[in-house]
PDB file of N, H, CA, C and O in Angstrom:
ATOM      1  N   UNK A   1      33.691 -27.850 -27.896  1.00  0.00           N
ATOM      2  CA  UNK A   1      33.723 -27.464 -29.303  1.00  0.00           C
ATOM      3  C   UNK A   1      33.330 -28.657 -30.194  1.00  0.00           C
ATOM      4  O   UNK A   1      32.527 -28.513 -31.117  1.00  0.00           O
ATOM      5  N   UNK A   2      33.898 -29.819 -29.908  1.00  0.00           N
ATOM      6  H   UNK A   2      34.550 -29.937 -29.158  1.00  0.00           H
ATOM      7  CA  UNK A   2      33.568 -30.998 -30.725  1.00  0.00           C
ATOM      8  C   UNK A   2      32.086 -31.344 -30.567  1.00  0.00           C
ATOM      9  O   UNK A   2      31.445 -31.837 -31.496  1.00  0.00           O
ATOM     10  N   UNK A   3      31.554 -31.071 -29.362  1.00  0.00           N
ATOM     11  H   UNK A   3      32.075 -30.671 -28.608  1.00  0.00           H
ATOM     12  CA  UNK A   3      30.129 -31.365 -29.122  1.00  0.00           C
ATOM     13  C   UNK A   3      29.271 -30.525 -30.073  1.00  0.00           C
ATOM     14  O   UNK A   3      28.326 -31.029 -30.680  1.00  0.00           O
ATOM     15  N   UNK A   4      29.610 -29.242 -30.195  1.00  0.00           N
ATOM     16  H   UNK A   4      30.378 -28.832 -29.702  1.00  0.00           H
ATOM     17  CA  UNK A   4      28.850 -28.354 -31.089  1.00  0.00           C
ATOM     18  C   UNK A   4      28.901 -28.867 -32.530  1.00  0.00           C
ATOM     19  O   UNK A   4      27.891 -28.895 -33.234  1.00  0.00           O
ATOM     20  N   UNK A   5      30.100 -29.272 -32.946  1.00  0.00           N
ATOM     21  H   UNK A   5      30.920 -29.250 -32.374  1.00  0.00           H
ATOM     22  CA  UNK A   5      30.256 -29.763 -34.321  1.00  0.00           C
ATOM     23  C   UNK A   5      29.367 -30.980 -34.542  1.00  0.00           C
ATOM     24  O   UNK A   5      28.717 -31.107 -35.580  1.00  0.00           O
ATOM     25  N   UNK A   6      29.346 -31.874 -33.555  1.00  0.00           N
ATOM     26  H   UNK A   6      29.875 -31.771 -32.712  1.00  0.00           H
ATOM     27  CA  UNK A   6      28.524 -33.083 -33.685  1.00  0.00           C
ATOM     28  C   UNK A   6      27.050 -32.689 -33.799  1.00  0.00           C
ATOM     29  O   UNK A   6      26.320 -33.215 -34.638  1.00  0.00           O
ATOM     30  N   UNK A   7      26.623 -31.754 -32.942  1.00  0.00           N
ATOM     31  H   UNK A   7      27.216 -31.326 -32.260  1.00  0.00           H
ATOM     32  CA  UNK A   7      25.232 -31.305 -32.952  1.00  0.00           C
ATOM     33  C   UNK A   7      24.883 -30.720 -34.318  1.00  0.00           C
ATOM     34  O   UNK A   7      23.828 -31.007 -34.884  1.00  0.00           O
ATOM     35  N   UNK A   8      25.795 -29.892 -34.835  1.00  0.00           N
ATOM     36  H   UNK A   8      26.652 -29.659 -34.375  1.00  0.00           H
ATOM     37  CA  UNK A   8      25.556 -29.256 -36.132  1.00  0.00           C
ATOM     38  C   UNK A   8      25.435 -30.326 -37.228  1.00  0.00           C
ATOM     39  O   UNK A   8      24.572 -30.241 -38.102  1.00  0.00           O
ATOM     40  N   UNK A   9      26.303 -31.315 -37.163  1.00  0.00           N
ATOM     41  H   UNK A   9      27.004 -31.384 -36.454  1.00  0.00           H
ATOM     42  CA  UNK A   9      26.298 -32.373 -38.177  1.00  0.00           C
ATOM     43  C   UNK A   9      24.965 -33.118 -38.150  1.00  0.00           C
ATOM     44  O   UNK A   9      24.351 -33.335 -39.195  1.00  0.00           O
ATOM     45  N   UNK A  10      24.519 -33.508 -36.961  1.00  0.00           N
ATOM     46  H   UNK A  10      25.017 -33.332 -36.112  1.00  0.00           H
ATOM     47  CA  UNK A  10      23.254 -34.238 -36.838  1.00  0.00           C
ATOM     48  C   UNK A  10      22.106 -33.355 -37.305  1.00  0.00           C
ATOM     49  O   UNK A  10      21.153 -33.843 -37.912  1.00  0.00           O
ATOM     50  N   UNK A  11      22.192 -32.067 -37.027  1.00  0.00           N
ATOM     51  H   UNK A  11      22.967 -31.670 -36.534  1.00  0.00           H
ATOM     52  CA  UNK A  11      21.145 -31.140 -37.450  1.00  0.00           C
ATOM     53  C   UNK A  11      21.089 -31.091 -38.974  1.00  0.00           C
ATOM     54  O   UNK A  11      20.010 -31.125 -39.565  1.00  0.00           O
ATOM     55  N   UNK A  12      22.252 -31.011 -39.599  1.00  0.00           N
ATOM     56  H   UNK A  12      23.129 -30.983 -39.119  1.00  0.00           H
ATOM     57  CA  UNK A  12      22.302 -30.969 -41.065  1.00  0.00           C
ATOM     58  C   UNK A  12      21.719 -32.254 -41.646  1.00  0.00           C
ATOM     59  O   UNK A  12      20.984 -32.219 -42.632  1.00  0.00           O
ATOM     60  N   UNK A  13      22.051 -33.387 -41.029  1.00  0.00           N
ATOM     61  H   UNK A  13      22.648 -33.415 -40.227  1.00  0.00           H
ATOM     62  CA  UNK A  13      21.526 -34.663 -41.513  1.00  0.00           C
ATOM     63  C   UNK A  13      20.003 -34.661 -41.425  1.00  0.00           C
ATOM     64  O   UNK A  13      19.310 -35.097 -42.344  1.00  0.00           O
ATOM     65  N   UNK A  14      19.500 -34.162 -40.298  1.00  0.00           N
ATOM     66  H   UNK A  14      20.062 -33.808 -39.551  1.00  0.00           H
ATOM     67  CA  UNK A  14      18.048 -34.124 -40.099  1.00  0.00           C
ATOM     68  C   UNK A  14      17.389 -33.235 -41.164  1.00  0.00           C
ATOM     69  O   UNK A  14      16.377 -33.600 -41.763  1.00  0.00           O
ATOM     70  N   UNK A  15      17.982 -32.080 -41.377  1.00  0.00           N
ATOM     71  H   UNK A  15      18.804 -31.783 -40.890  1.00  0.00           H
ATOM     72  CA  UNK A  15      17.413 -31.148 -42.359  1.00  0.00           C
ATOM     73  C   UNK A  15      17.425 -31.754 -43.753  1.00  0.00           C
ATOM     74  O   UNK A  15      16.439 -31.650 -44.483  1.00  0.00           O
ATOM     75  N   UNK A  16      18.538 -32.389 -44.131  1.00  0.00           N
ATOM     76  H   UNK A  16      19.339 -32.473 -43.538  1.00  0.00           H
ATOM     77  CA  UNK A  16      18.623 -32.991 -45.459  1.00  0.00           C
ATOM     78  C   UNK A  16      17.572 -34.099 -45.595  1.00  0.00           C
ATOM     79  O   UNK A  16      16.971 -34.264 -46.656  1.00  0.00           O
ATOM     80  N   UNK A  17      17.359 -34.851 -44.517  1.00  0.00           N
ATOM     81  H   UNK A  17      17.848 -34.717 -43.655  1.00  0.00           H
ATOM     82  CA  UNK A  17      16.360 -35.924 -44.553  1.00  0.00           C
ATOM     83  C   UNK A  17      14.968 -35.321 -44.738  1.00  0.00           C
ATOM     84  O   UNK A  17      14.169 -35.812 -45.535  1.00  0.00           O
ATOM     85  N   UNK A  18      14.687 -34.244 -43.985  1.00  0.00           N
ATOM     86  H   UNK A  18      15.337 -33.846 -43.337  1.00  0.00           H
ATOM     87  CA  UNK A  18      13.384 -33.581 -44.102  1.00  0.00           C
ATOM     88  C   UNK A  18      13.187 -33.065 -45.522  1.00  0.00           C
ATOM     89  O   UNK A  18      12.108 -33.208 -46.096  1.00  0.00           O
ATOM     90  N   UNK A  19      14.231 -32.465 -46.086  1.00  0.00           N
ATOM     91  H   UNK A  19      15.108 -32.348 -45.620  1.00  0.00           H
ATOM     92  CA  UNK A  19      14.139 -31.946 -47.459  1.00  0.00           C
ATOM     93  C   UNK A  19      13.825 -33.087 -48.424  1.00  0.00           C
ATOM     94  O   UNK A  19      13.003 -32.932 -49.328  1.00  0.00           O
ATOM     95  N   UNK A  20      14.469 -34.214 -48.233  1.00  0.00           N
ATOM     96  H   UNK A  20      15.136 -34.340 -47.499  1.00  0.00           H
ATOM     97  CA  UNK A  20      14.217 -35.365 -49.117  1.00  0.00           C
ATOM     98  C   UNK A  20      12.768 -35.809 -49.006  1.00  0.00           C
ATOM     99  O   UNK A  20      12.111 -36.061 -50.016  1.00  0.00           O
ATOM    100  N   UNK A  21      12.269 -35.904 -47.775  1.00  0.00           N
ATOM    101  H   UNK A  21      12.803 -35.698 -46.955  1.00  0.00           H
ATOM    102  CA  UNK A  21      10.879 -36.327 -47.567  1.00  0.00           C
ATOM    103  C   UNK A  21       9.924 -35.333 -48.222  1.00  0.00           C
ATOM    104  O   UNK A  21       8.965 -35.728 -48.885  1.00  0.00           O
ATOM    105  N   UNK A  22      10.192 -34.044 -48.034  1.00  0.00           N
ATOM    106  H   UNK A  22      10.971 -33.723 -47.495  1.00  0.00           H
ATOM    107  CA  UNK A  22       9.311 -33.018 -48.619  1.00  0.00           C
ATOM    108  C   UNK A  22       9.298 -33.144 -50.137  1.00  0.00           C
ATOM    109  O   UNK A  22       8.241 -33.076 -50.765  1.00  0.00           O
ATOM    110  N   UNK A  23      10.498 -33.331 -50.731  1.00  0.00           N
ATOM    111  H   UNK A  23      11.356 -33.386 -50.221  1.00  0.00           H
ATOM    112  CA  UNK A  23      10.579 -33.411 -52.195  1.00  0.00           C
ATOM    113  C   UNK A  23       9.798 -34.628 -52.693  1.00  0.00           C
ATOM    114  O   UNK A  23       9.130 -34.560 -53.725  1.00  0.00           O
ATOM    115  N   UNK A  24       9.883 -35.742 -51.958  1.00  0.00           N
ATOM    116  H   UNK A  24      10.425 -35.797 -51.120  1.00  0.00           H
ATOM    117  CA  UNK A  24       9.156 -36.939 -52.394  1.00  0.00           C
ATOM    118  C   UNK A  24       7.651 -36.708 -52.254  1.00  0.00           C
ATOM    119  O   UNK A  24       6.872 -37.163 -53.092  1.00  0.00           O
ATOM    120  N   UNK A  25       7.242 -36.000 -51.192  1.00  0.00           N
ATOM    121  H   UNK A  25       7.875 -35.630 -50.512  1.00  0.00           H
ATOM    122  CA  UNK A  25       5.818 -35.739 -51.009  1.00  0.00           C
ATOM    123  C   UNK A  25       5.281 -34.830 -52.117  1.00  0.00           C
ATOM    124  O   UNK A  25       4.170 -35.021 -52.613  1.00  0.00           O
ATOM    125  N   UNK A  26       6.099 -33.833 -52.495  1.00  0.00           N
ATOM    126  H   UNK A  26       7.001 -33.679 -52.092  1.00  0.00           H
ATOM    127  CA  UNK A  26       5.661 -32.904 -53.534  1.00  0.00           C
ATOM    128  C   UNK A  26       5.411 -33.650 -54.836  1.00  0.00           C
ATOM    129  O   UNK A  26       4.464 -33.343 -55.560  1.00  0.00           O
ATOM    130  N   UNK A  27       6.260 -34.630 -55.133  1.00  0.00           N
ATOM    131  H   UNK A  27       7.029 -34.879 -54.545  1.00  0.00           H
ATOM    132  CA  UNK A  27       6.083 -35.399 -56.368  1.00  0.00           C
ATOM    133  C   UNK A  27       5.063 -36.497 -56.105  1.00  0.00           C
ATOM    134  O   UNK A  27       4.750 -37.277 -57.005  1.00  0.00           O
TER     135      UNK A  27
END
């Protein structure tokens, strides 16, 4: 169970990073 939570957390971090990169590219 803790493994899943860790995976989800890292996934969210990755997605937020991608969103940041996309927003900077758009501008």
